N, C-alpha and C positions, 0 to 999 in steps of 0.2 A: 766491471769485478774483473780482477786481476788474475787469471788463472795458466797454471800449465796446460799444452791444451792433450800434453803426454807425463803425467806427472808417475814416479815412479814406486809401485807396489811391492813393498818389503815383503817376508817370508809371513810375522803378524800378520798385514791388513790381508795377506790371501789367505789368510788360519782363519781370521774376519770376515773375511766369503762367505770362509768352508761353511764355516754357521753361519749366517741368515739364510745361506741356499736353502739349509735343513731345515732350519724353521720356518721354511718359505714353501717347502715343502711339505712339513706336518702341517701344516693349515691350512692348503689346499687340499690332501689323506682324507682330512675330518671332515672334510665338508662334502669333497667326493661320497662319504663312506651314509653321510645322513642321506643326500641322494636318493644317494641304492634304500636307504629306509624308504624313507614315501614311495622308491616307485614299490619296491615287494608288502607296500601295506595296499596301496592297488593291488597290484599281482592279489594279493592273499585274499580280498576281501571280492572281487574279483572271483574266483575260485570257487565260495562257499558260497555268493549270489548262484550261480551256474545247477551245485549239487545241488542248493532250494528250488531253485527252479523247473530243473530238471528228476525230481526227487518221484511224483509222478505225475500221472498223465494233467491230473484234476491240479496239479499242484501249479501259483499264482504269478507270473509275470516280475508282477510290483518290485521280486527282490531289484531285480536289473534294474529297474526305472531310479528307486533308492540307491544303488552302490554307484548306479553314473554320478548320484548329484553327488558325494562321497570321494568319488576318482575324482570328479572337479575340484574338488577344494586341498585334497593331496597332491593334485597339479599346482595350485597356488600357490600353497608349501613349495614343491619340489622349486618355483623358479627364481624365487626368490630366496630361496636358496643355490641357483645356480648361481647368479650372478656374482654372492660371498667365492664359492667354487672361484669364479674366472679368472675374481681379481688378484687370488696368490696362485692364484695356473699363471698366469701373465708378468706377476712377479719371478712367480722362478722361473719361466721360461726366459725373459729378460739375461734374467743370471745365468745358463747354460750357452745361450750366442754370443752371449759380448763382454761373460766376462773368461767362462772355463772355457768358451770355441778357441777365442787368439791360442790363449795353454794348449790348445791339447794340438795347437799349428806350430806354438814352438815358439808364440811373439812373447811370450806372454800377457799380464794382461792392460789392458788397449785403452784409450779413453778418448780418443781426439774425436770419436763421435756426442759429446759429450753423454752418455745415455747414463753415469755413474750421476749427472747432474738430474736426469729429468727423475730419478729416482730416486736419487733426492728429496725431488722435490713432492712422488708420486706421497713415501712417508712422513711426506712435513704437513699436503692437503692433499687427501687419499680420497680416489673418487673413484664410483664403482664403471666398468666401460662399458658395461652393455644393459640396455630398459629391460622392464620388467615383460615388455612384452614378445623382446628378442629373445628372452632370459623361455618365459614361453613357451612361445609355438619352438625353439629347438629342441624342448622335452616332446613334446608334441612331435613332431616331426622323427624322431628316436625314440618311444617311447610308449608313451599316452595315447596316442591315434593309432597301435594297435589292438590299445587297447580299449580303446575305442569300438571298433571296429567289430573285436569280439561281442563287446557287450551291441551291441546292438541288429550284429549277421542273430545272435543268441535269442533277441526278442523279438528279431521276425519269425526265425524259425519255427520257438516259441510259438505263437497266436495264427502261426499256419495252419502245425501238426496237430496240437495239445487242443486240445480230448479227440475230436477226428478233423482229420484234413477241411480245408472252411470249402462252404459249397457258395458260398457268396462272399460282395465284399462289404455287405451287411451285414453279418455273420463276424470279420474281418473287425471289425469297428466295435464294434460287439465286446467282445474278448482284449480291446486296445483300455474299454471303458477302466475307467478305475473310483469307487466309491457315486457320489454324483458326480462324476466330471466327461461330460461324455470322452468318447472313444477316435473319433477324430483330433479333438481342441488335445488329447497327451499327445496325438502324432505328430499335429505340426508342433506341440513344445517341441515332444521332441527334435525332430529335422531343425528346430530354431534353433535348437540347445548344440546341439552337432556341425549343424554348420557354421554358428560361431566359431568353433574350435580347427572349421578342416578350412575358414575362412584367415586365420589370427594366422595360421602356419604355412598359409600360402604366402600374407602378404608378407611377415618376420623371411621366411626366405628366398624373396627377390630384393629384401634391404639388410641382411645378413649381413658381418661386419665381413669380410673381404671376399663379398661378390663379384669388385672389379677387378679381382688377383686373377692375375695371370698365375696356368699351375702349369709346373715342371711337367716335361715329360716323361711318362715309366719306364725305366733305362729294358736295358735287354738283359742286363744282368744286374741280377744283383749283390752289389758291392759290397754290405754287409755282409749279410747274408758269405758270400765266398769268403771273409775276412771271420767271422766265426768257425767257419770250416779249418779253419784253418791254410785256403786257400791263398 
């Protein structure tokens, strides 16, 4: 392929790139909004379950168990949505760094590192850049881990104090019983359920994208903030 290493971009080309950037930003924003929607569903349903569970001393803790399963469904939906958000966010970031970045430095649009060819190939044969498990792990670490923690703490607290503080371990197991299912089995299932999510969060943290990348040291002075202040 005979391509110039630094082809000239005229005004029309730069305008087209600007519109392309706006389109990628719009699509990433749409998927970001969808992420917020599922997180909101998880928060609202958890709040509703807490209200029902602690509405009286004799109220059942079962709503917290059922909502835990429902929140897991929201997490899986959000993991899929995050993959698409990440896909369009990366495209927008490439345009920011390699197209508009050199313009800000007064160099014009540069293509000597081949970013335009790589991005073109991504339009020809698009592919997601994060696995489903990594996406779920990221959402667990950022949001859902805290939601599950609140559910577990509330559930155990409900068993411990309502209708009266427990006197023995057998009483604790008895309160955890759901219909014909013994309390020991219910608690074991809950332990496996939450341990699975904790394992996913830890494993994907170790293998996350950019985990081996050196982080630049934090500057003593925030240059952007100083610039915004007119300094």
